[in-house]
C-alpha positions, 0 to 999 in steps of 0.5 A: 485534484483533492488535497493531498492527492497527485495524479498518477495517470491512467493503466497502461495498455492490458492492464487493468487498475481497481479501486477496492472500497475498504467498507463494502469490498467492492469496486469504488466509485469515481471520487471515493477512495479506495485500495490499488489492485493491479490485473492484467498480463504484467502482474507477477505470479507472486514473491520468490519464496514467499508462499504465505504472502503471495497468498495475502497480495496476489488474488485471483482477478474478480472482475477481470473473466478470466480463470488464469487472470490474477490481480495484485493488492498494491497497498496503495490508497487511491481514486478515480478523478473526473478525468478517469485518472487515478489520483494517489492518496497514501497507503493503506498500511503502514509503508512509507518509502525513505529514499527510494527504499519502502520501510514497515514502520511497524517493523523499525519499532518492533526492532527499537522496542527489542532493544534493552531498557526501551519501553514504547517507540515510535517511527515517522518520516521527516522532511525525507529521513526515518526519525524514530522515537523511544520511551525509555522503561526506566521513565527517564 
């Protein structure tokens, strides 16, 4: 297993997993990182009352061969290893998990920047906690 990668195993029965290379927008060969797309019977129809997000994340399955097939773009960065298992590498976006909750770092940074007296902000996860840094508008 590569440095920083963690095996997450193989797809379940009736589930298809695709690793899509961002550079060529096609199936990535084993060992090459890409975004994990999941297809199969267990894929949901979309997000409740969020049609724009549904349209962005739930797509017709370009590889499944069925008209009603769909895939879910997970945002997870993975690769196939030589044993035919998926290895989790990270995220393609700035979403993190803190104490079991998914957090979009950009949303937290934007909220901090809306505060009076804040000129800039950045967030990171450190030792399992969300940490925010701000730059004062006054330069202090």
